C-alpha positions as a Python dict, from the first residue, in 0.01 Angstrom:
ca = {
    (1, 'X'): (0, 0, 0),
    (2, 'X'): (0, 318, -245),
    (3, 'X'): (-128, 652, -121),
    (4, 'X'): (-282, 875, -343),
    (5, 'X'): (-267, 1229, -185),
    (6, 'X'): (-603, 1423, -266),
    (7, 'X'): (-581, 1723, -481),
    (8, 'X'): (-794, 2058, -444),
    (9, 'X'): (-1074, 2107, -715),
    (10, 'X'): (-946, 2329, -1011),
    (11, 'X'): (-1065, 2449, -1325),
    (12, 'X'): (-1068, 2192, -1622),
    (13, 'X'): (-727, 2151, -1793),
    (14, 'X'): (-865, 2369, -2134),
    (15, 'X'): (-886, 2678, -1864),
    (16, 'X'): (-491, 2671, -1708),
    (17, 'X'): (-315, 2831, -1976),
    (18, 'X'): (-175, 3109, -1789),
    (19, 'X'): (-259, 3476, -1846),
    (20, 'X'): (50, 3580, -1567),
    (21, 'X'): (396, 3519, -1636),
    (22, 'X'): (576, 3206, -1462),
    (23, 'X'): (836, 3411, -1183),
    (24, 'X'): (1032, 3115, -1227),
    (25, 'X'): (1061, 3174, -1607),
    (26, 'X'): (1229, 3504, -1555),
    (27, 'X'): (1600, 3555, -1521),
    (28, 'X'): (1757, 3755, -1260),
    (29, 'X'): (1826, 4041, -1467),
    (30, 'X'): (1450, 4005, -1614),
    (31, 'X'): (1331, 4012, -1210),
    (32, 'X'): (1574, 4265, -1144),
    (33, 'X'): (1451, 4528, -1450),
    (34, 'X'): (1088, 4467, -1348),
    (35, 'X'): (1151, 4570, -1022),
    (36, 'X'): (1368, 4875, -1099),
    (37, 'X'): (1049, 5010, -1327),
    (38, 'X'): (887, 5020, -1053),
    (39, 'X'): (1140, 5187, -786),
    (40, 'X'): (1225, 4861, -594),
    (41, 'X'): (1587, 4837, -484),
    (42, 'X'): (1803, 4534, -621),
    (43, 'X'): (1764, 4331, -306),
    (44, 'X'): (1416, 4263, -358),
    (45, 'X'): (1471, 4033, -626),
    (46, 'X'): (1729, 3797, -414),
    (47, 'X'): (1454, 3831, -173),
    (48, 'X'): (1203, 3692, -377),
    (49, 'X'): (1419, 3421, -503),
    (50, 'X'): (1520, 3319, -179),
    (51, 'X'): (1124, 3303, -81),
    (52, 'X'): (1036, 3066, -387),
    (53, 'X'): (1367, 2903, -389),
    (54, 'X'): (1439, 2855, -18),
    (55, 'X'): (1143, 2975, 173),
    (56, 'X'): (855, 2726, 31),
    (57, 'X'): (641, 3016, -37),
    (58, 'X'): (294, 2904, -181),
    (59, 'X'): (177, 3242, -261),
    (60, 'X'): (359, 3593, -261),
    (61, 'X'): (115, 3686, 27),
    (62, 'X'): (368, 3483, 247),
    (63, 'X'): (667, 3693, 149),
    (64, 'X'): (653, 3873, 452),
    (65, 'X'): (959, 4114, 423),
    (66, 'X'): (837, 4249, 68),
    (67, 'X'): (604, 4564, 116),
    (68, 'X'): (224, 4462, 81),
    (69, 'X'): (178, 4705, -231),
    (70, 'X'): (453, 4494, -415),
    (71, 'X'): (321, 4180, -291),
    (72, 'X'): (-2, 4292, -466),
    (73, 'X'): (164, 4347, -772),
    (74, 'X'): (392, 4050, -794),
    (75, 'X'): (51, 3846, -784),
    (76, 'X'): (-104, 4044, -1043),
    (77, 'X'): (177, 4008, -1278),
    (78, 'X'): (311, 3695, -1231),
    (79, 'X'): (217, 3316, -1126),
    (80, 'X'): (450, 3125, -809),
    (81, 'X'): (372, 2805, -1012),
    (82, 'X'): (270, 2750, -1396),
    (83, 'X'): (192, 2371, -1342),
    (84, 'X'): (-104, 2196, -1180),
    (85, 'X'): (-79, 1880, -986),
    (86, 'X'): (-254, 1610, -1156),
    (87, 'X'): (-190, 1325, -953),
    (88, 'X'): (37, 1278, -633),
    (89, 'X'): (121, 939, -524),
    (90, 'X'): (292, 819, -249),
    (91, 'X'): (455, 454, -198),
    (92, 'X'): (547, 262, 88),
    (93, 'X'): (893, 370, 96),
    (94, 'X'): (819, 724, 118),
    (95, 'X'): (926, 788, -253),
    (96, 'X'): (660, 1063, -405),
    (97, 'X'): (547, 1113, -744),
    (98, 'X'): (389, 1398, -927),
    (99, 'X'): (208, 1394, -1240),
    (100, 'X'): (226, 1806, -1350),
    (101, 'X'): (-35, 1917, -1614),
    (102, 'X'): (189, 2225, -1810),
    (103, 'X'): (33, 2527, -1893),
    (104, 'X'): (-15, 2407, -2289),
    (105, 'X'): (-206, 2130, -2139),
    (106, 'X'): (100, 1837, -2166),
    (107, 'X'): (229, 1617, -1894),
    (108, 'X'): (543, 1546, -1744),
    (109, 'X'): (652, 1335, -1443),
    (110, 'X'): (924, 1392, -1144),
    (111, 'X'): (999, 1177, -878),
    (112, 'X'): (1125, 1220, -489),
    (113, 'X'): (1340, 940, -381),
    (114, 'X'): (1396, 935, 26),
    (115, 'X'): (1641, 750, 190),
    (116, 'X'): (1806, 815, 523),
    (117, 'X'): (2015, 1137, 546),
    (118, 'X'): (1929, 1200, 141),
    (119, 'X'): (1617, 1344, -43),
    (120, 'X'): (1671, 1277, -417),
    (121, 'X'): (1478, 1495, -690),
    (122, 'X'): (1443, 1352, -1021),
    (123, 'X'): (1362, 1561, -1273),
    (124, 'X'): (1243, 1535, -1665),
    (125, 'X'): (1354, 1795, -1901),
    (126, 'X'): (1131, 1705, -2219),
    (127, 'X'): (789, 1625, -2261),
    (128, 'X'): (818, 1293, -2387),
    (129, 'X'): (1162, 1166, -2568),
    (130, 'X'): (1266, 1169, -2917),
    (131, 'X'): (1546, 857, -2835),
    (132, 'X'): (1300, 596, -2914),
    (133, 'X'): (1442, 326, -2638),
    (134, 'X'): (1220, 51, -2713),
    (135, 'X'): (1169, -45, -2355),
    (136, 'X'): (1083, 322, -2196),
    (137, 'X'): (728, 448, -2109),
    (138, 'X'): (874, 801, -2175),
    (139, 'X'): (946, 798, -2554),
    (140, 'X'): (633, 554, -2660),
    (141, 'X'): (508, 839, -2833),
    (142, 'X'): (793, 1061, -2914),
    (143, 'X'): (902, 1375, -2793),
    (144, 'X'): (649, 1699, -2778),
    (145, 'X'): (909, 1982, -2658),
    (146, 'X'): (1180, 2094, -2432),
    (147, 'X'): (1067, 2219, -2093),
    (148, 'X'): (1194, 2572, -2027),
    (149, 'X'): (1431, 2656, -1726),
    (150, 'X'): (1145, 2731, -1523),
    (151, 'X'): (964, 2436, -1586),
    (152, 'X'): (1263, 2203, -1479),
    (153, 'X'): (1309, 2453, -1136),
    (154, 'X'): (932, 2402, -1072),
    (155, 'X'): (986, 2034, -1040),
    (156, 'X'): (1261, 2088, -781),
    (157, 'X'): (1088, 2310, -604),
    (158, 'X'): (740, 2141, -556),
    (159, 'X'): (947, 1800, -469),
    (160, 'X'): (1140, 1976, -229),
    (161, 'X'): (829, 2117, -63),
    (162, 'X'): (762, 1792, -30),
    (163, 'X'): (1050, 1700, 208),
    (164, 'X'): (1017, 1748, 601),
    (165, 'X'): (1032, 2117, 711),
    (166, 'X'): (1373, 2087, 830),
    (167, 'X'): (1485, 1869, 559),
    (168, 'X'): (1614, 2006, 201),
    (169, 'X'): (1693, 1848, -127),
    (170, 'X'): (2063, 1701, -120),
    (171, 'X'): (2079, 1541, -485),
    (172, 'X'): (1935, 1614, -825),
    (173, 'X'): (1918, 1318, -1096),
    (174, 'X'): (1837, 1422, -1433),
    (175, 'X'): (1677, 1084, -1513),
    (176, 'X'): (1322, 1166, -1596),
    (177, 'X'): (1152, 1208, -1908),
    (178, 'X'): (1339, 1336, -2184),
    (179, 'X'): (1706, 1358, -2293),
    (180, 'X'): (1875, 1571, -2112),
    (181, 'X'): (2146, 1638, -2319),
    (182, 'X'): (1882, 1738, -2607),
    (183, 'X'): (1803, 2024, -2370),
    (184, 'X'): (2134, 2109, -2246),
    (185, 'X'): (2142, 2496, -2238),
    (186, 'X'): (1880, 2512, -2033),
    (187, 'X'): (1923, 2259, -1816),
    (188, 'X'): (2272, 2433, -1701),
    (189, 'X'): (2084, 2721, -1664),
    (190, 'X'): (1864, 2535, -1430),
    (191, 'X'): (2147, 2351, -1242),
    (192, 'X'): (2317, 2649, -1185),
    (193, 'X'): (2028, 2845, -1010),
    (194, 'X'): (1956, 2545, -822),
    (195, 'X'): (2328, 2525, -680),
    (196, 'X'): (2316, 2957, -596),
    (197, 'X'): (2292, 3008, -189),
    (198, 'X'): (1970, 3157, -263),
    (199, 'X'): (1850, 2895, -460),
    (200, 'X'): (1880, 2545, -324),
    (201, 'X'): (2222, 2521, -213),
    (202, 'X'): (2299, 2203, -446),
    (203, 'X'): (2626, 2142, -578),
    (204, 'X'): (2761, 1985, -896),
    (205, 'X'): (2900, 1691, -728),
    (206, 'X'): (2521, 1606, -590),
    (207, 'X'): (2398, 1609, -949),
    (208, 'X'): (2393, 1299, -1202),
    (209, 'X'): (2245, 1372, -1544),
    (210, 'X'): (2183, 1085, -1737),
    (211, 'X'): (2224, 1035, -2135),
    (212, 'X'): (2148, 792, -2365),
    (213, 'X'): (2471, 877, -2522),
    (214, 'X'): (2522, 1144, -2771),
    (215, 'X'): (2876, 1169, -2801),
    (216, 'X'): (2935, 1558, -2941),
    (217, 'X'): (2712, 1690, -2639),
    (218, 'X'): (2894, 1470, -2357),
    (219, 'X'): (3198, 1636, -2495),
    (220, 'X'): (3022, 1959, -2449),
    (221, 'X'): (2907, 1866, -2117),
    (222, 'X'): (3248, 1816, -2000),
    (223, 'X'): (3408, 2139, -2148),
    (224, 'X'): (3216, 2316, -1913),
    (225, 'X'): (3440, 2215, -1652),
    (226, 'X'): (3160, 2141, -1403),
    (227, 'X'): (3163, 1833, -1194),
    (228, 'X'): (2855, 1682, -1278),
    (229, 'X'): (2832, 1339, -1250),
    (230, 'X'): (2728, 1142, -1595),
    (231, 'X'): (2536, 834, -1625),
    (232, 'X'): (2528, 659, -1970),
    (233, 'X'): (2254, 468, -2073),
    (234, 'X'): (2426, 176, -2260),
    (235, 'X'): (2167, -110, -2232),
    (236, 'X'): (2365, -356, -2476),
    (237, 'X'): (2691, -478, -2518),
    (238, 'X'): (2736, -496, -2907),
    (239, 'X'): (2605, -289, -3170),
    (240, 'X'): (2377, -498, -3365),
    (241, 'X'): (2169, -560, -3004),
    (242, 'X'): (2181, -159, -2944),
    (243, 'X'): (2063, -66, -3258),
    (244, 'X'): (1749, -244, -3153),
    (245, 'X'): (1682, -142, -2825),
    (246, 'X'): (1809, 236, -2887),
    (247, 'X'): (1776, 324, -3238),
    (248, 'X'): (2014, 650, -3197),
    (249, 'X'): (2304, 434, -3198),
    (250, 'X'): (2296, 381, -3553),
    (251, 'X'): (2445, 704, -3588),
    (252, 'X'): (2704, 705, -3306),
    (253, 'X'): (2769, 330, -3204),
    (254, 'X'): (2910, 239, -2866),
    (255, 'X'): (3310, 292, -2946),
    (256, 'X'): (3198, 671, -2988),
    (257, 'X'): (3017, 698, -2699),
    (258, 'X'): (3274, 515, -2467),
    (259, 'X'): (3541, 750, -2639),
    (260, 'X'): (3348, 1072, -2537),
    (261, 'X'): (3279, 899, -2207),
    (262, 'X'): (3666, 865, -2190),
    (263, 'X'): (3726, 1216, -2269),
    (264, 'X'): (3442, 1320, -1995),
    (265, 'X'): (3653, 1120, -1738),
    (266, 'X'): (3991, 1308, -1839),
    (267, 'X'): (3824, 1603, -1830),
    (268, 'X'): (3647, 1661, -1529),
    (269, 'X'): (3825, 1323, -1313),
    (270, 'X'): (3485, 1195, -1235),
    (271, 'X'): (3406, 846, -1312),
    (272, 'X'): (3134, 765, -1586),
    (273, 'X'): (2813, 526, -1456),
    (274, 'X'): (2691, 292, -1757),
    (275, 'X'): (2343, 221, -1672),
    (276, 'X'): (2234, -141, -1824),
    (277, 'X'): (1835, -237, -1819),
    (278, 'X'): (1887, -614, -1800),
    (279, 'X'): (1599, -772, -2029),
    (280, 'X'): (1567, -1111, -1964),
    (281, 'X'): (1657, -1325, -2235),
    (282, 'X'): (1777, -1045, -2430),
    (283, 'X'): (2088, -899, -2272),
    (284, 'X'): (2142, -1123, -1973),
    (285, 'X'): (2299, -1398, -2118),
    (286, 'X'): (2691, -1505, -2079),
    (287, 'X'): (2804, -1391, -2429),
    (288, 'X'): (2664, -1019, -2338),
    (289, 'X'): (2842, -1067, -2007),
    (290, 'X'): (3171, -1149, -2221),
    (291, 'X'): (3130, -871, -2462),
    (292, 'X'): (3060, -591, -2159),
    (293, 'X'): (3379, -649, -1998),
    (294, 'X'): (3564, -661, -2338),
    (295, 'X'): (3455, -275, -2341),
    (296, 'X'): (3453, -174, -1994),
    (297, 'X'): (3803, -352, -1851),
    (298, 'X'): (4051, -102, -1798),
    (299, 'X'): (3817, 180, -1805),
    (300, 'X'): (3750, 403, -1476),
    (301, 'X'): (3431, 341, -1487),
    (302, 'X'): (3061, 196, -1298),
    (303, 'X'): (2817, -42, -1426),
    (304, 'X'): (2446, 36, -1259),
    (305, 'X'): (2234, -301, -1359),
    (306, 'X'): (1862, -209, -1312),
    (307, 'X'): (1644, -517, -1351),
    (308, 'X'): (1357, -457, -1586),
    (309, 'X'): (1032, -278, -1426),
    (310, 'X'): (738, -415, -1618),
    (311, 'X'): (563, -160, -1838),
    (312, 'X'): (188, -281, -1961),
    (313, 'X'): (187, -278, -2336),
    (314, 'X'): (571, -392, -2360),
    (315, 'X'): (694, -761, -2461),
    (316, 'X'): (997, -762, -2200),
    (317, 'X'): (1027, -966, -1927),
    (318, 'X'): (1222, -960, -1592),
    (319, 'X'): (1548, -1129, -1590),
    (320, 'X'): (1564, -1475, -1395),
    (321, 'X'): (1766, -1484, -1064),
    (322, 'X'): (1980, -1713, -1178),
    (323, 'X'): (2087, -1509, -1547),
    (324, 'X'): (2146, -1201, -1323),
    (325, 'X'): (2353, -1362, -1058),
    (326, 'X'): (2571, -1495, -1339),
    (327, 'X'): (2593, -1180, -1492),
    (328, 'X'): (2719, -954, -1180),
    (329, 'X'): (2954, -1233, -1121),
    (330, 'X'): (3127, -1248, -1409),
    (331, 'X'): (3134, -876, -1466),
    (332, 'X'): (3306, -833, -1113),
    (333, 'X'): (3553, -1157, -1155),
    (334, 'X'): (3718, -994, -1463),
    (335, 'X'): (3760, -631, -1245),
    (336, 'X'): (3434, -437, -1340),
    (337, 'X'): (3292, -236, -1084),
    (338, 'X'): (2902, -321, -1083),
    (339, 'X'): (2577, -254, -833),
    (340, 'X'): (2197, -365, -879),
    (341, 'X'): (1993, -28, -853),
    (342, 'X'): (1739, -103, -601),
    (343, 'X'): (1401, -46, -691),
    (344, 'X'): (1213, 271, -534),
    (345, 'X'): (849, 352, -575),
    (346, 'X'): (761, 41, -774),
    (347, 'X'): (418, 11, -703),
    (348, 'X'): (334, 406, -788),
    (349, 'X'): (498, 371, -1154),
    (350, 'X'): (791, 562, -1066),
    (351, 'X'): (980, 450, -1393),
    (352, 'X'): (908, 779, -1573),
    (353, 'X'): (682, 780, -1832),
    (354, 'X'): (421, 505, -1679),
    (355, 'X'): (196, 772, -1527),
    (356, 'X'): (174, 990, -1815),
    (357, 'X'): (104, 731, -2051),
    (358, 'X'): (-210, 601, -1829),
    (359, 'X'): (-340, 968, -1798),
    (360, 'X'): (-302, 1006, -2197),
    (361, 'X'): (-495, 686, -2261),
    (362, 'X'): (-836, 782, -2094),
    (363, 'X'): (-1032, 1090, -2142),
    (364, 'X'): (-946, 1404, -1965),
    (365, 'X'): (-1117, 1432, -1611),
    (366, 'X'): (-1138, 1043, -1557),
    (367, 'X'): (-929, 914, -1257),
    (368, 'X'): (-643, 676, -1374),
    (369, 'X'): (-499, 375, -1223),
    (370, 'X'): (-347, 474, -884),
    (371, 'X'): (-74, 187, -879),
    (372, 'X'): (-66, -167, -818),
}
């Protein structure tokens, strides 16, 4: 059973462009300078950041250790949240999915995945995606733009606010809409802020960045020296097949991607995960398992198999249990570490892009499907 959380009545989308600047889009220096111009001490910036990032504040008025006059002035100049929650769905397994409408009327998605002892935020980095993976709902209409630092931080804060009051976000996975490495500079700033003591306190080893496989950017990420976990969306066992599934492969190739992944492991010491969406009859046959073993055997890596998650309008199908089991057994028998991703939030379209696509296919203001 899917729960749709009732949302407050709001102005129509055409009226939501912000007049006030989103405070999460300000750097610490910018906020500090604004406060200094008003004679406020530097500690005020830390207080405000703590309230927004750590204190679950929903308004400036709740920031009780700030002078009342400052709270009023902050509310006049800044907005705590730039986006509006268009839909909030909750699955039986307590997975939450938010569809957010941004200031320019575009839509993004983010997901809170909750398990015992873990509260994981899955965030987007772009509006849409330009990588063109044929099975992915996120990129069906291409990429619109990169998200700002504030827009990425806001996803984290909104998802954190959905956790129980005595809990916190424990992990971040950058696996939502968009290609994270195509917005790397802003993403790195976002993750740095989220890791601060006055932020969300999430260290690099608890953050996974997923990429379709951009070799030069993988190397750049490795050279930051950060202990992020890297997940590469491989999805195929040979270049001809990958070219048809992941169009960007025509300008890279599996060999170059694996070489960059090797560099990442050698530089950071962090094992790379290869994501592999299993498409029934397309990339799950014995020849594909054999080819995949040929690429990965002897490499310090892990394969995460993701059985296809149906998307309306796309022609692919789930793998049969027999084919999937045979694929797994072959990889393990030949020394390749492999797991199958557990599906979370299936009934609320938790695979990124699906809810956005539904909303964009209907006139503004009309309610859309609320899951299966």
